SEDO-793344 format. One record per residue (C-alpha): residue in three letters; x, y, z; residue number from 1. Coordinates in Angstrom, 3 decimals. Each point is the difference from the previous one (the first is absolute). Layout:
+-----+----------+----------+----------+-----+
|   r |       px |       py |       pz |   k |
+-----+----------+----------+----------+-----+
| ala |        X |        Y |        Z | NUM |
...
+-----+----------+----------+----------+-----+
This chain:
+-----+----------+----------+----------+-----+
|   r |       px |       py |       pz |   k |
+-----+----------+----------+----------+-----+
| met |   53.023 |    3.023 |    1.109 |   1 |
| ala |    0.285 |   -3.671 |   -0.836 |   2 |
| asn |   -1.584 |   -2.716 |    2.119 |   3 |
| thr |    1.954 |   -0.755 |    3.152 |   4 |
| thr |    0.186 |   -3.433 |    1.615 |   5 |
| phe |    0.664 |   -0.335 |    3.706 |   6 |
| asn |    1.226 |   -3.087 |    1.815 |   7 |
| gly |   -1.632 |    0.087 |    3.403 |   8 |
| ser |   -2.651 |    2.112 |    1.695 |   9 |
| val |   -0.599 |    3.590 |   -1.071 |  10 |
| arg |   -0.538 |    2.191 |    3.057 |  11 |
| ser |   -1.200 |    3.551 |    0.470 |  12 |
| glu |   -0.844 |    1.876 |    3.176 |  13 |
| asn |   -2.269 |    2.480 |   -1.777 |  14 |
| gly |   -2.002 |   -2.222 |   -2.377 |  15 |
| phe |   -0.093 |   -0.569 |   -3.762 |  16 |
| lys |   -1.728 |    1.790 |   -2.893 |  17 |
| gln |   -0.774 |   -0.621 |   -3.668 |  18 |
| val |   -0.608 |    3.301 |   -1.744 |  19 |
| thr |   -0.869 |    1.596 |   -3.343 |  20 |
| lys |    1.880 |    3.115 |   -1.120 |  21 |
| ser |   -1.822 |    2.690 |   -1.983 |  22 |
| ser |    1.772 |    0.587 |   -3.318 |  23 |
| thr |   -1.080 |    3.666 |    0.003 |  24 |
| leu |    0.187 |    1.083 |    3.644 |  25 |
| gly |    2.579 |   -2.418 |    1.318 |  26 |
| thr |   -2.187 |   -0.721 |    3.024 |  27 |
| phe |   -0.463 |   -3.471 |    1.455 |  28 |
| thr |   -3.223 |   -1.865 |    0.751 |  29 |
| asp |    0.067 |   -2.893 |    2.460 |  30 |
| asn |   -1.619 |   -3.128 |   -1.481 |  31 |
| phe |    1.044 |   -2.561 |    2.571 |  32 |
| thr |    1.273 |    0.699 |    3.504 |  33 |
| val |    1.184 |   -2.102 |    2.906 |  34 |
| asn |    0.281 |    2.446 |    2.879 |  35 |
| ser |    2.387 |   -0.127 |    2.942 |  36 |
| ser |   -2.506 |   -2.100 |    1.970 |  37 |
| gly |   -0.314 |   -2.605 |   -2.779 |  38 |
| ala |   -3.504 |    1.046 |   -1.114 |  39 |
| val |   -0.608 |   -0.319 |   -3.758 |  40 |
| tyr |   -1.830 |    2.647 |   -2.082 |  41 |
| asn |   -0.612 |    0.258 |   -3.721 |  42 |
| thr |   -2.078 |    2.023 |   -2.447 |  43 |
| ala |   -0.933 |   -2.753 |   -2.446 |  44 |
| gly |   -1.523 |   -2.738 |    2.148 |  45 |
| ala |    1.449 |   -3.484 |    0.235 |  46 |
| his |   -0.229 |   -3.354 |   -1.732 |  47 |
| phe |    1.026 |   -3.226 |    1.709 |  48 |
| lys |    0.132 |   -2.816 |   -2.517 |  49 |
| tyr |    0.644 |   -3.594 |    1.000 |  50 |
| thr |    0.893 |   -1.998 |   -3.100 |  51 |
| ala |   -1.039 |   -3.641 |   -0.190 |  52 |
| ala |    2.674 |   -2.571 |    0.805 |  53 |
| ala |    0.034 |   -3.692 |    0.808 |  54 |
| gly |   -2.360 |   -0.526 |    2.900 |  55 |
| tyr |   -1.111 |    3.637 |    0.062 |  56 |
| gly |   -2.843 |    1.648 |   -1.881 |  57 |
| pro |    0.176 |    3.604 |   -1.272 |  58 |
| ala |   -1.379 |    2.874 |    2.073 |  59 |
| asp |   -0.240 |    3.744 |   -0.606 |  60 |
| leu |   -0.728 |    2.975 |    2.246 |  61 |
| val |   -0.219 |    3.581 |   -1.279 |  62 |
| ile |   -0.304 |    3.098 |    2.152 |  63 |
| gly |   -1.244 |    3.182 |   -1.648 |  64 |
| lys |   -1.496 |    0.866 |   -3.369 |  65 |
| gly |    2.929 |    0.021 |   -2.416 |  66 |
| gly |    2.046 |   -1.869 |    2.592 |  67 |
| ser |    1.776 |   -2.352 |   -2.420 |  68 |
| ile |    2.563 |    0.448 |   -2.756 |  69 |
| gly |   -0.997 |   -3.434 |   -1.302 |  70 |
| gly |   -3.406 |    1.140 |   -1.254 |  71 |
| thr |   -2.470 |    2.858 |    0.197 |  72 |
| val |   -1.826 |   -0.293 |    3.322 |  73 |
| asn |   -3.377 |    1.693 |   -0.438 |  74 |
| pro |   -3.188 |   -1.470 |    1.483 |  75 |
| tyr |   -1.981 |    2.101 |   -2.493 |  76 |
| ala |    1.484 |   -1.634 |   -3.094 |  77 |
| glu |   -0.055 |   -3.396 |   -1.727 |  78 |
| ser |    2.197 |   -1.804 |   -2.523 |  79 |
| ser |   -0.321 |   -2.817 |   -2.512 |  80 |
| thr |    3.031 |   -1.791 |    1.452 |  81 |
| ala |    1.000 |   -0.662 |    3.606 |  82 |
| leu |    2.321 |    2.616 |    1.504 |  83 |
| phe |    0.252 |   -1.730 |    3.377 |  84 |
| gln |   -0.496 |   -3.395 |    1.571 |  85 |
| thr |   -3.733 |   -0.619 |    0.477 |  86 |
| gly |   -0.895 |    0.371 |    3.647 |  87 |
| thr |    2.546 |    2.794 |    0.513 |  88 |
| lys |   -1.115 |    2.227 |    2.870 |  89 |
| leu |    0.077 |    3.797 |   -0.375 |  90 |
| phe |   -0.233 |    2.412 |    2.921 |  91 |
| tyr |   -1.100 |    3.468 |   -1.102 |  92 |
| gly |   -1.401 |    2.513 |    2.475 |  93 |
| asn |   -2.825 |   -1.608 |    1.973 |  94 |
| asn |   -0.528 |   -2.694 |   -2.624 |  95 |
| ile |    1.442 |   -3.428 |   -0.625 |  96 |
| tyr |   -0.265 |   -1.526 |   -3.469 |  97 |
| arg |    0.769 |   -3.369 |   -1.579 |  98 |
| tyr |    1.262 |   -0.457 |   -3.546 |  99 |
| gly |   -2.049 |   -2.344 |   -2.146 | 100 |
| gln |   -1.435 |   -0.878 |   -3.380 | 101 |
| cys |   -3.559 |    0.604 |   -1.098 | 102 |
| gly |   -1.655 |   -3.078 |   -1.520 | 103 |
| gly |   -1.439 |   -0.329 |   -3.477 | 104 |
| thr |   -2.810 |    2.500 |    0.650 | 105 |
| ala |    0.516 |    3.718 |    0.677 | 106 |
| val |   -0.988 |    1.320 |    3.456 | 107 |
| thr |   -0.881 |    3.622 |    0.740 | 108 |
| ala |    1.357 |    1.996 |    2.954 | 109 |
| gly |   -1.335 |   -0.470 |    3.522 | 110 |
| lys |   -0.933 |   -3.674 |   -0.359 | 111 |
| leu |    1.009 |   -2.887 |    2.231 | 112 |
| val |    1.951 |   -2.751 |   -1.775 | 113 |
| gln |    0.573 |   -3.619 |    0.927 | 114 |
| his |    2.514 |   -2.612 |   -1.095 | 115 |
| ala |   -0.832 |   -2.487 |   -2.756 | 116 |
| ala |   -1.985 |   -3.034 |    1.158 | 117 |
| ile |    1.852 |   -3.272 |    0.424 | 118 |
| asp |   -0.166 |   -2.501 |   -2.870 | 119 |
| ser |   -1.917 |   -3.002 |    1.389 | 120 |
| asn |    2.106 |   -2.316 |   -2.199 | 121 |
| his |    3.064 |    1.140 |    1.906 | 122 |
| ala |   -1.457 |   -0.581 |    3.459 | 123 |
| asn |    0.092 |   -3.170 |    2.108 | 124 |
| met |    2.784 |   -1.437 |   -2.167 | 125 |
| thr |    1.743 |   -3.080 |    1.334 | 126 |
| ala |    3.764 |   -0.190 |    0.209 | 127 |
| thr |    1.423 |   -2.110 |   -2.847 | 128 |
| ala |    2.609 |   -1.517 |    2.323 | 129 |
| ala |    1.244 |    0.345 |    3.552 | 130 |
| val |    1.970 |    3.214 |    0.515 | 131 |
| ser |    2.549 |    0.349 |    2.794 | 132 |
| ala |    0.261 |    2.968 |    2.332 | 133 |
| gly |    2.426 |    2.556 |   -1.379 | 134 |
| glu |   -1.062 |   -0.472 |   -3.631 | 135 |
| thr |   -1.269 |    2.824 |   -2.224 | 136 |
| asp |   -1.047 |   -2.044 |   -3.076 | 137 |
| ile |   -3.464 |   -1.457 |    0.562 | 138 |
| ser |   -1.781 |   -2.080 |   -2.630 | 139 |
| val |   -3.793 |    0.020 |    0.096 | 140 |
| glu |   -2.823 |   -1.636 |   -1.970 | 141 |
| thr |   -2.204 |    2.673 |   -1.553 | 142 |
| gly |   -3.720 |   -0.534 |   -0.511 | 143 |
| gly |   -0.085 |    1.676 |   -3.414 | 144 |
| asn |    0.910 |    3.221 |   -1.855 | 145 |
| asp |    3.450 |    0.800 |   -1.330 | 146 |
| met |    2.505 |    2.397 |    1.563 | 147 |
| thr |    2.024 |    2.588 |   -1.853 | 148 |
| leu |    3.673 |    0.493 |    0.831 | 149 |
| asn |    0.322 |    1.610 |    3.461 | 150 |
| glu |   -3.726 |    0.657 |    0.158 | 151 |
| tyr |    0.135 |   -0.494 |    3.763 | 152 |
| ala |    3.278 |    1.847 |    0.676 | 153 |
| asn |   -0.240 |    1.939 |    3.284 | 154 |
| gly |   -3.272 |   -1.725 |    0.773 | 155 |
| tyr |   -0.386 |   -2.486 |    2.848 | 156 |
| leu |   -0.014 |   -3.786 |    0.277 | 157 |
| trp |   -1.435 |   -1.435 |    3.181 | 158 |
| val |   -0.648 |   -3.420 |    1.467 | 159 |
| asn |   -3.715 |   -0.035 |    0.700 | 160 |
| asp |   -0.421 |   -3.533 |    1.376 | 161 |
| val |    1.671 |   -3.126 |    1.400 | 162 |
| asn |    3.791 |   -0.268 |    0.500 | 163 |
| gly |    1.684 |    3.401 |    0.222 | 164 |
| glu |   -3.305 |    1.903 |    0.087 | 165 |
| gly |    0.126 |    3.656 |    0.972 | 166 |
| gln |    3.271 |    0.833 |   -1.793 | 167 |
| thr |    0.035 |    2.960 |   -2.411 | 168 |
| met |    2.841 |    0.657 |   -2.457 | 169 |
| arg |    0.576 |    2.868 |   -2.424 | 170 |
| val |    0.250 |   -1.228 |   -3.609 | 171 |
| lys |    3.184 |    0.685 |   -1.943 | 172 |
| ser |   -0.882 |   -1.606 |   -3.337 | 173 |
| asn |   -1.976 |   -2.582 |   -1.924 | 174 |
| pro |    0.563 |   -1.418 |   -3.484 | 175 |
| ala |   -2.423 |    0.252 |   -2.895 | 176 |
| his |   -2.333 |   -2.926 |    0.629 | 177 |
| asp |   -2.210 |   -1.987 |   -2.372 | 178 |
| his |   -2.441 |   -1.893 |    2.204 | 179 |
| ser |   -1.139 |   -2.285 |   -2.837 | 180 |
| ser |    3.565 |   -1.309 |   -0.400 | 181 |
| asp |    0.716 |   -0.498 |    3.698 | 182 |
| pro |   -2.070 |    1.146 |    3.000 | 183 |
| ser |    3.101 |    0.362 |    2.187 | 184 |
| val |    1.952 |    3.266 |    0.200 | 185 |
| val |    2.908 |    1.122 |    2.184 | 186 |
| ile |   -0.515 |    3.207 |    1.962 | 187 |
| thr |    3.215 |    1.620 |    1.264 | 188 |
| thr |   -0.260 |    2.116 |    3.143 | 189 |
| tyr |    2.323 |    2.525 |    1.599 | 190 |
| asp |   -0.715 |   -1.487 |    3.397 | 191 |
| ala |    0.905 |   -3.567 |    0.878 | 192 |
| leu |   -2.399 |   -2.473 |    1.537 | 193 |
| ala |    0.321 |   -0.248 |    3.760 | 194 |
| thr |   -2.059 |   -3.207 |    0.232 | 195 |
| ala |    0.192 |   -2.856 |   -2.512 | 196 |
| leu |   -2.836 |   -0.845 |   -2.379 | 197 |
| thr |   -1.402 |   -3.369 |   -0.982 | 198 |
| thr |   -2.102 |   -1.034 |   -2.997 | 199 |
| ser |   -3.038 |    0.555 |    2.212 | 200 |
| ser |    0.840 |    3.672 |    0.489 | 201 |
| gln |   -2.293 |    2.485 |   -1.738 | 202 |
| leu |    1.217 |    3.342 |   -1.316 | 203 |
| ser |   -1.548 |    3.102 |   -1.562 | 204 |
| ile |    1.504 |    2.934 |   -1.855 | 205 |
| ile |   -1.074 |    3.592 |   -0.564 | 206 |
| his |    1.322 |    2.707 |   -2.317 | 207 |
| asp |    1.980 |    3.012 |    1.176 | 208 |
| pro |   -2.796 |    1.838 |    1.876 | 209 |
| tyr |    0.996 |    3.348 |   -1.527 | 210 |
| thr |   -0.319 |   -1.120 |   -3.627 | 211 |
| gly |   -3.245 |   -0.288 |   -1.956 | 212 |
| leu |   -1.908 |    2.189 |    2.465 | 213 |
| ile |   -3.727 |    0.297 |   -0.669 | 214 |
| val |   -2.709 |    2.316 |    1.298 | 215 |
| ala |   -1.183 |   -1.621 |    3.241 | 216 |
| pro |   -3.199 |   -1.845 |   -0.989 | 217 |
| ala |   -3.129 |    0.152 |    2.154 | 218 |
| thr |    0.342 |   -3.757 |    0.511 | 219 |
| glu |    3.504 |   -0.480 |    1.335 | 220 |
| thr |    2.410 |   -2.319 |   -1.821 | 221 |
| gly |    3.069 |    1.283 |    1.828 | 222 |
| cys |    1.122 |    2.629 |    2.482 | 223 |
| val |    0.325 |    3.755 |   -0.482 | 224 |
| met |    3.544 |    1.050 |   -0.916 | 225 |
| gly |   -0.456 |    3.779 |   -0.216 | 226 |
| ala |   -1.780 |    2.744 |   -1.903 | 227 |
| thr |    0.673 |    1.719 |   -3.314 | 228 |
| val |    1.501 |    3.473 |    0.264 | 229 |
| ile |   -0.605 |    0.886 |   -3.663 | 230 |
| asp |   -1.898 |   -1.506 |   -2.931 | 231 |
| met |    2.039 |   -3.133 |   -0.752 | 232 |
| thr |    0.428 |   -1.389 |   -3.510 | 233 |
| ala |   -0.434 |   -3.753 |   -0.472 | 234 |
| asp |    3.265 |   -1.895 |    0.592 | 235 |
| tyr |    1.867 |    3.181 |    1.067 | 236 |
| tyr |    2.099 |    0.401 |    3.144 | 237 |
| gly |   -0.414 |    2.614 |    2.709 | 238 |
| trp |   -0.520 |    0.744 |    3.669 | 239 |
| phe |   -2.976 |   -1.023 |    2.151 | 240 |
| thr |   -0.901 |    1.600 |    3.338 | 241 |
| val |    0.048 |   -2.318 |    3.021 | 242 |
| ser |    0.149 |    2.527 |    2.842 | 243 |
| gly |   -0.881 |    3.652 |    0.509 | 244 |
| pro |   -2.545 |    2.374 |   -1.594 | 245 |
| gln |   -1.606 |   -1.248 |   -3.215 | 246 |
| ala |   -3.229 |    0.968 |   -1.794 | 247 |
| leu |   -2.096 |   -3.159 |   -0.424 | 248 |
| leu |   -3.264 |   -0.778 |   -1.763 | 249 |
| thr |   -2.790 |    0.305 |    2.560 | 250 |
| val |   -2.828 |   -2.530 |    0.148 | 251 |
| gly |   -2.828 |    0.983 |    2.348 | 252 |
| thr |    0.371 |    2.425 |    2.900 | 253 |
| val |    3.348 |   -0.040 |    1.761 | 254 |
| val |    0.590 |    1.940 |    3.229 | 255 |
| val |    3.000 |    2.122 |    0.993 | 256 |
| gly |    2.162 |   -1.830 |    2.514 | 257 |
| asn |   -1.674 |   -3.341 |   -0.680 | 258 |
| ile |    1.501 |   -3.021 |   -1.697 | 259 |
| ala |   -0.309 |   -0.437 |   -3.761 | 260 |
| val |   -0.040 |   -3.531 |   -1.390 | 261 |
| arg |    0.233 |   -1.622 |   -3.403 | 262 |
| ser |   -3.358 |    0.320 |   -1.724 | 263 |
| gly |   -1.947 |   -3.205 |   -0.423 | 264 |
| gly |   -2.223 |    1.553 |   -2.653 | 265 |
| thr |    2.129 |    2.218 |   -2.261 | 266 |
| ala |    3.377 |   -0.983 |   -1.447 | 267 |
| gly |    2.901 |    2.121 |    1.217 | 268 |
| gly |   -2.011 |    1.978 |    2.556 | 269 |
| val |   -0.064 |    0.458 |    3.762 | 270 |
| ala |   -3.097 |   -0.142 |    2.174 | 271 |
| pro |   -0.944 |    0.586 |    3.647 | 272 |
| ala |    0.795 |   -2.898 |    2.309 | 273 |
| thr |   -3.197 |   -1.852 |    0.849 | 274 |
| asp |    1.585 |   -3.308 |    0.981 | 275 |
| asn |    3.395 |   -1.643 |    0.393 | 276 |
| val |   -0.098 |   -1.985 |   -3.250 | 277 |
| leu |    1.459 |    2.516 |   -2.468 | 278 |
| thr |    3.621 |    1.195 |    0.001 | 279 |
| glu |    0.749 |    3.106 |    2.065 | 280 |
| ile |    1.664 |    2.608 |   -2.237 | 281 |
| gly |    0.460 |    2.891 |    2.423 | 282 |
| glu |   -1.735 |    2.907 |    1.717 | 283 |
| val |   -2.064 |    2.678 |   -1.712 | 284 |
| met |    1.618 |    3.467 |    0.095 | 285 |
| ala |   -2.511 |    1.946 |   -2.106 | 286 |
| val |   -3.364 |   -1.112 |   -1.407 | 287 |
| ser |   -1.324 |    0.315 |   -3.541 | 288 |
| ala |   -3.364 |   -1.204 |   -1.271 | 289 |
| asn |   -0.814 |   -3.440 |   -1.339 | 290 |
| thr |    1.857 |   -0.668 |   -3.324 | 291 |
| glu |    2.385 |    2.902 |    0.726 | 292 |
| tyr |    3.468 |   -0.327 |    1.547 | 293 |
| ser |    0.561 |    0.321 |    3.740 | 294 |
| leu |    3.403 |    0.525 |    1.603 | 295 |
| val |    1.070 |   -3.074 |    1.964 | 296 |
| trp |    3.102 |   -0.527 |    2.098 | 297 |
| met |    0.911 |   -3.387 |   -1.392 | 298 |
| asn |    1.736 |   -2.556 |    2.198 | 299 |
| ile |    0.457 |   -3.280 |   -1.856 | 300 |
| gln |    3.783 |   -0.116 |   -0.261 | 301 |
+-----+----------+----------+----------+-----+
């Protein structure tokens, strides 16, 4: 049957179904159902994709392993190219994952990862000129280091001091920038300024927090973004656990039911909580010995 176009609402008292017919048996399998009460069921999961538009940044949400026809959703696989928007959230069973990119060094499974550290030359930058509220193009004076085209796309620009301080905007784009030719560069954001800037305003910028992920170092240079599910190849894309059961490298003696924190002595590991300084990762579900991998219910989403 050819496609049919309706003008007006389509109504049914007994629900709707999308089905697959067996070529051998002639039987039907329900793939997608809206029952008579309006409840929605499907066998393949779901993918809600919000494409970027003027004033709106992209966002993705996937429910279920294999829950997207746009790409293979498998938290136990990686790829050399991005299949989804970085930061995409995946709900699968008791776990929640985030999609991201491993940095330039491979990371084995069960390790905490953090975002790339901020470039100090791109912090505390002064505004080149006054910028009115409602604007999305903001020129800043960099302290050094070049920028590649869209290096900061989907990162964040924030006003860290003076006029307009406290505002945070998601970055849409930046041009390729040669600092030696001109220290000023225009950063374009999805989100418009709510409060005007002056030439005294100071701004900082950080990369997309789910790109260039590194094993969480013992001396923190950023916050924990998740944990590796599998051995990740340098520069590859994949899924990182942020909530639910995950085997994590154990440092010291953790205790069932107690809090596990980011290790301050071993990169990528978790340790028993002895103070409130280190990041809480979750609660210990099952204990393994020092240097082995304990099961932790992560809760850093």
